Structure formats: C-alpha cells, structure tokens
C-alpha positions in Angstrom: 0.8 76.2 -53.2 -0.5 73.4 -51.0 -1.2 74.3 -47.3 -3.1 72.9 -44.4 -4.0 75.0 -41.3 -6.5 75.2 -38.5 -9.7 77.2 -39.1 -9.0 79.1 -35.9 -5.6 80.3 -37.0 -6.6 81.2 -40.5 -9.7 83.0 -39.4 -7.8 85.0 -36.8 -5.0 85.9 -39.3 -7.5 87.1 -41.9 -9.3 89.1 -39.3 -6.1 90.9 -38.3 -5.1 91.9 -41.8 -8.5 92.6 -43.3 -8.9 95.9 -41.5 -6.2 97.3 -43.8 -7.9 96.3 -47.1 -8.7 99.3 -49.3 -12.4 99.9 -49.5 -12.5 102.9 -51.9 -9.9 101.9 -54.4 -9.7 101.8 -58.2 -7.0 99.2 -57.9 -8.8 95.8 -57.6 -5.8 94.0 -56.0 -6.1 96.4 -53.0 -9.4 94.7 -52.2 -7.5 91.4 -51.8 -5.3 89.8 -49.2 -2.0 88.3 -50.2 -1.7 84.7 -49.1 1.9 83.4 -49.4 4.0 80.7 -48.0 7.2 81.9 -46.3 9.8 79.8 -44.3 7.4 77.0 -43.5 4.6 79.3 -42.4 1.6 81.1 -44.0 1.9 84.8 -44.4 -1.2 87.0 -44.9 -0.8 90.7 -46.0 -3.0 93.6 -46.8 -2.3 97.3 -47.6 -4.1 100.5 -48.6 -0.8 102.0 -49.9 -0.4 104.1 -46.7 -0.4 101.3 -44.1 0.7 97.7 -44.7 0.1 94.8 -42.4 1.4 91.3 -42.4 0.8 88.4 -40.0 2.3 84.9 -39.9 0.3 81.8 -38.9 1.4 78.2 -38.3 0.6 75.8 -41.1 1.6 72.6 -42.7 3.2 73.7 -46.0 3.5 70.9 -48.7 4.2 73.2 -51.6 5.1 76.9 -51.8 3.2 79.6 -53.7 1.4 82.9 -53.5 -1.9 84.5 -54.6 -4.2 87.3 -53.7 -7.9 86.6 -52.9 -10.9 89.0 -52.2 -10.6 89.8 -48.5 -14.3 89.8 -47.7 -15.1 86.5 -49.5 -12.3 84.5 -48.0 -12.8 86.0 -44.5 -16.5 85.2 -44.6 -15.9 81.7 -45.8 -13.3 81.0 -43.2 -15.1 82.5 -40.2 -18.4 80.7 -41.0 -16.6 77.4 -41.5 -17.1 75.1 -38.5 -14.6 72.5 -39.4 -11.3 72.2 -37.5 -8.9 72.1 -40.5 -8.9 73.9 -43.8 -6.8 72.9 -46.8 -5.7 75.4 -49.4 -4.4 74.5 -52.8 -3.5 77.0 -55.6 -4.1 76.1 -59.3 -3.4 78.8 -61.8 -4.9 81.9 -60.0 -7.8 80.0 -58.3 -7.5 79.1 -54.6 -9.3 75.8 -53.8 -10.4 75.6 -50.1 -11.6 72.3 -48.7 -12.5 71.1 -45.2 -14.6 68.2 -43.9 -18.0 69.7 -44.8 -17.2 72.7 -47.1 -15.5 73.4 -50.3 -14.9 76.6 -52.3 -13.0 77.9 -55.3 -12.0 81.5 -55.0 -10.7 83.3 -58.1 -7.8 85.5 -57.2 -5.3 88.0 -58.8 -1.7 87.1 -59.4 0.6 87.8 -56.4 2.9 89.7 -58.6 0.3 92.5 -58.9 0.2 93.0 -55.1 2.0 96.2 -54.0 5.3 95.7 -52.2 5.1 96.5 -48.5 8.4 98.1 -47.8 11.0 96.8 -45.3 11.9 99.5 -42.9 15.6 100.0 -42.6 17.0 102.4 -40.0 19.1 102.6 -36.8 16.3 104.0 -34.6 14.7 101.2 -32.6 12.4 101.4 -29.5 10.8 98.7 -27.3 7.7 99.4 -25.3 5.5 97.5 -23.0 2.4 96.4 -25.0 -0.2 97.4 -22.4 1.6 100.7 -21.7 1.4 101.6 -25.4 -2.2 100.5 -25.8 -3.2 102.6 -22.8 -1.2 105.6 -24.2 -2.9 105.3 -27.6 -6.4 105.1 -26.1 -5.7 108.3 -24.0 -4.4 110.4 -26.9 -5.5 109.3 -30.4 -9.0 110.6 -30.1 -7.7 114.2 -29.8 -6.1 114.1 -33.4 -7.7 116.3 -36.0 -10.2 114.4 -38.2 -9.6 116.5 -41.4 -6.2 116.7 -43.0 -6.1 120.5 -43.8 -3.1 120.6 -41.4 -1.6 117.1 -41.9 0.6 117.3 -38.8 -2.5 117.5 -36.6 -4.0 114.3 -38.1 -1.2 112.3 -36.4 0.2 111.4 -33.0 3.4 113.1 -32.1 5.9 110.6 -30.6 8.8 112.1 -28.7 11.6 109.8 -27.6 13.9 111.1 -24.9 15.9 109.7 -21.9 14.1 106.3 -21.6 10.7 108.0 -21.9 8.2 108.4 -24.7 5.5 111.1 -24.9 2.5 110.6 -27.2 0.8 113.9 -28.0 -2.3 114.6 -30.0 -4.2 117.9 -30.7 -6.8 119.2 -33.1 -6.1 122.8 -31.8 -9.2 122.8 -29.6 -7.9 120.2 -27.1 -4.7 118.4 -26.5 -3.8 115.0 -24.9 -0.3 114.0 -23.7 0.7 110.7 -22.2 4.2 109.7 -21.0 5.4 106.1 -20.7 8.7 104.4 -20.1 10.6 102.5 -22.8 12.0 99.1 -22.3 15.0 100.1 -24.3 16.8 102.8 -22.3 19.3 103.5 -25.1 16.7 104.7 -27.6 18.0 107.7 -29.6 16.5 111.1 -28.9 14.0 111.7 -31.7 10.5 112.7 -32.6 8.0 111.5 -35.3 4.4 112.1 -36.4 2.5 108.9 -36.9 -0.9 108.9 -38.7 -3.8 108.7 -36.3 -5.2 105.7 -38.2 -2.0 103.8 -37.8 -2.0 104.4 -34.1 -5.6 103.4 -33.7 -4.8 100.2 -35.6 -1.9 99.4 -33.3 -4.2 99.9 -30.3 -6.7 97.5 -31.8 -4.0 94.8 -32.5 -2.5 94.8 -29.0 -4.2 92.0 -27.1 -3.5 90.4 -23.7 -0.9 87.8 -24.5 1.4 90.4 -26.1 4.0 91.7 -23.7 6.1 94.1 -25.8 6.1 96.1 -29.1 9.2 96.6 -31.1 9.4 99.8 -33.2 11.8 100.5 -36.0 12.0 103.8 -37.7 13.4 104.6 -41.2 13.7 107.8 -43.2 9.9 108.3 -43.8 8.4 105.1 -42.4 7.8 103.3 -39.2 7.4 99.6 -38.4 5.6 98.1 -35.4 6.3 94.4 -34.5 3.5 92.9 -32.5 4.5 89.2 -32.0 3.7 87.5 -35.3 2.1 90.7 -36.8 4.0 93.5 -38.4 2.6 97.0 -39.4 4.5 99.4 -41.7 3.2 102.9 -42.0 4.4 106.2 -43.6 5.3 109.0 -41.3 3.7 112.5 -41.6 6.2 115.1 -42.7 6.2 118.5 -41.1 6.7 120.2 -37.7 4.4 119.6 -34.9 3.2 122.8 -33.1 5.2 123.9 -30.0 2.4 122.7 -27.8 4.1 123.1 -24.4 3.6 126.9 -24.5 -0.2 126.5 -24.2 0.0 124.5 -21.0 -1.2 126.9 -18.2 1.4 127.5 -15.5 -0.4 129.8 -13.1 -3.3 127.7 -11.8 -5.9 129.7 -9.8 -8.5 127.0 -9.1 -8.0 123.3 -8.4 -10.9 120.8 -8.1 -10.9 117.2 -7.2 -14.0 115.2 -8.3 -15.3 111.6 -8.5 -14.7 110.7 -12.1 -18.0 108.7 -12.5 -20.1 111.4 -10.9 -18.5 114.1 -13.0 -18.8 112.1 -16.2 -22.5 111.4 -15.6 -23.2 115.1 -14.9 -21.4 116.1 -18.2 -23.3 113.4 -20.1 -26.6 114.7 -18.6 -25.8 118.3 -19.6 -24.7 117.2 -23.1 -28.3 116.1 -23.9 -29.4 119.7 -23.4 -26.4 121.2 -25.2 -26.8 119.6 -28.5 -28.4 122.6 -30.1 -25.9 125.1 -28.6 -22.7 123.6 -30.1 -22.2 121.3 -27.0 -21.7 124.3 -24.8 -22.0 123.6 -21.1 -21.0 125.7 -18.1 -19.1 124.6 -14.9 -19.7 126.8 -11.8 -17.5 126.4 -8.7 -19.4 126.9 -5.4 -16.9 126.7 -2.6 -16.1 124.9 -0.5 -17.5 121.6 -1.7 -19.8 121.8 -4.7 -19.7 122.5 -8.4 -22.6 122.9 -10.7 -22.8 121.6 -14.3 -25.3 123.5 -16.4 -26.6 123.5 -19.9 -29.3 125.8 -21.4 -31.1 125.4 -24.7 -33.7 128.1 -25.7 -35.4 125.5 -27.8 -35.6 122.4 -25.5 -34.9 123.5 -21.9 -32.2 123.4 -19.4 -30.4 121.1 -16.9 -28.4 121.6 -13.7 -26.4 118.9 -11.8 -24.7 119.4 -8.4 -21.6 117.4 -7.6 -19.5 117.1 -4.4 -15.9 118.3 -4.9 -12.8 119.5 -3.2 -12.2 123.1 -4.4 -9.1 125.2 -3.8 -8.5 128.7 -5.1 -10.6 131.3 -6.8 -14.3 131.2 -7.6 -14.8 130.5 -11.3 -17.4 130.0 -14.0 -16.1 128.4 -17.3 -17.7 126.9 -20.4 -16.5 123.9 -22.3 -17.5 121.7 -25.2 -19.2 118.7 -23.5 -18.0 116.2 -26.1 -14.4 117.2 -25.6 -14.8 116.7 -21.8 -16.4 113.3 -22.2 -13.7 112.1 -24.6 -11.1 112.5 -21.9 -13.2 111.4 -18.9 -14.2 108.1 -20.5 -10.5 107.0 -20.9 -9.1 108.1 -17.6 -9.7 104.8 -15.7 -9.2 106.4 -12.3 -11.6 107.0 -9.4 -10.8 110.7 -9.0 -10.1 113.4 -11.5 -8.4 116.8 -11.0 -9.5 120.0 -12.9 -7.0 122.8 -12.9 -8.1 126.3 -14.2 -6.0 129.4 -14.8 -9.1 131.7 -15.5 -12.3 131.9 -17.5 -10.6 132.4 -20.8 -7.6 130.2 -20.3 -7.3 126.5 -21.2 -8.4 124.0 -18.5 -6.4 121.0 -17.5 -7.8 117.5 -16.7 -5.6 115.0 -15.0 -6.2 111.6 -13.3 -5.6 112.3 -9.6 -2.1 111.6 -8.4 -0.9 110.7 -12.0 1.5 113.2 -13.5 2.0 111.1 -16.6 -1.2 112.2 -18.3 -2.7 115.6 -19.0 -5.6 116.8 -21.2 -5.9 120.4 -22.1 -9.2 121.8 -23.3 -9.9 125.3 -24.7 -12.8 127.2 -23.0 -15.8 128.5 -24.9 -16.8 132.1 -24.8 -20.3 132.7 -23.3 -22.7 135.5 -23.5 -23.1 137.1 -20.1 
C-alpha cells in the first residue's frame, strides 16, 4: 500500500471510526482500525463485533493494500501532526507514515485478522432528513434502559408506517416518543429495535453538511448510510412493550409554563432532593402559579414559585427530578405543557403546540 492524503481528511476519518474501537476486548485486532485502499479511496473501519463503522476519505492511491493499526496511536499521531499532507506506505505489517516534519513506523496486525463487517442485504429501505433524525434521537435515546436485564428496553423502537417514523424509548419509569416524516413515502410498514448505543452513535455522526440518511434493514441487522460513512449494527430481538396503553387519555389538569423557568426550578429543587431519591413535588396553585418543592431531613428544603397557565383540577404530584430534567433539556421550545390525569397517574410533558413529541413520566408515591 502506498497512499498520500491530507492530514485534515485522515484525522477526521480516524476520529469518526475510533469511537467504535473495542476498549475491553481480549481480541487485540479489535483495538485496531482497518486501513484499506478501495476503488481509488482510503477506507477506514472499526468494530466491536456489535457495531461496525466504515468511512471513505479522498486520497492519492499509488499502490493498493490493507493493514490494521492501533487506533489510539495512529489517531494521536495524525491529530498532533501539523503538516498538510501525510504519506502512508505499508511494508510487511508495518505502516510507515511520513510528512514534512514528522515520521513514524507503526507495527500493525494483518488485515486478514480483522473481523468482517457484514453487508446488509434486504428489501426494506428508508430515507430520512438528517437533522430530523438527529433531533429525534436526542429527544428519545436518553430514556432507554441502561442495564440489559430486559434487552428490548436497552434499544430505541423504530416504527415505520405511512410515510412516518416513530422513535420510542423507555426504561419502564419514563417513556419518550418522537414522530418524524420519511423522505421515502413508499417505505414498508415495519418495526425494529435498535441498540441505544447505535442510535447515540448515529446522532453523534450527523453533522451540518449532511442532508439525508439512508437506512437499509436486513434480517437481523441495520445499516445507516451517512454520506461517506456507513454504520452497521445488530438489531435487538424480542417484542417491545405495548407502550400506548400507558398514555393517559383522561387529562384532568393542564399547565403551560416557560421552559427555562421550569427547568431552573427543577434544577434548584434537585440540589435538595439528592438524598431523597431525587423526589420533588409539584403543587398547582390556580390560576397562575405552581410551586416546585424539595425537602431533605438531612440538608434542608427549597421552594420555587413559577408563573403558569393552569386549567383543570388542583393537584399535587411528585416526580424524579432527573427524569424531568432529561426531557426539559432537549425540548428546544420556549413553552412546555404538562398534562396530568391524577396524583398516581403518569404525567405527560410536551413542547407547546407540538404534537410530534411526548414524554411520559411515572409519578412517585409520597408520604402524606
């Protein structure tokens, strides 16, 4: 292999794929990035055996070849290099890197030992606006379960139907659902559970110049095409819970609030709720005030008054402050609506005048 490319392109490419390098692995080649020439370009790949990522960068290819190099070492060498162009030449299993002021020889592992990243074959294909998908991921993925005792809850449920896609995530204490339109109106009706880590990675990879994301689904794998970058992930097997049955239908109290003011009040209360399992209380005081309270027998208490538009019954309800903040911090709207069906029923948070997003949070029982 003999290749020349810009430091900027190589550094960016290595940065894209290095996130997927296995950190706790007994297989040394998983600590490496596969560097390979392909169709006149340079292809960089990494995998942890569950998610595989490849990106192509422009390069002047004088001789084809492939090798795997330690991800951390080659990334650090390239990002610290201040020269404009870096030349790469492979001799045996050692990659020789040279630029105007710097030289390095990095011992690699044969490319033949690198695990094959599968090619996804299937009829199901979907095209989404890149910014829509990034927004939907940011508004849902945080609600996935962190442990994998119930694997289906450690993923984002994607429902494709009638030119729309719903992304749903829940850890059984709260649930987030975001609906976006597809660019491909003929997408087949289907549903998949995608690992939360995969979705978080897709959200990280979507940047401003990217306009669309192409998705291809196979029997047990899914592929995301993001411009020159391709991500292949396994799908989670199993049935996602029938979540729609927990969405309250008989709303008794509706509140409209300024998002920033409400967020600050919850954040303030959270400081005093740390020793009581993040338990805070919201008290409606009609017609135009709500109180956010937190009490800790050990450290003290806190009360915040916020202006609000309140319609319906008086209500006192307790929630986990962290779960409230997780949603409020991604809404991106000036006003937020709270909808309550009762003290022991789930509460709903929505951005005002936006029916395409909802966040459901289970209440906490409090001692009277």
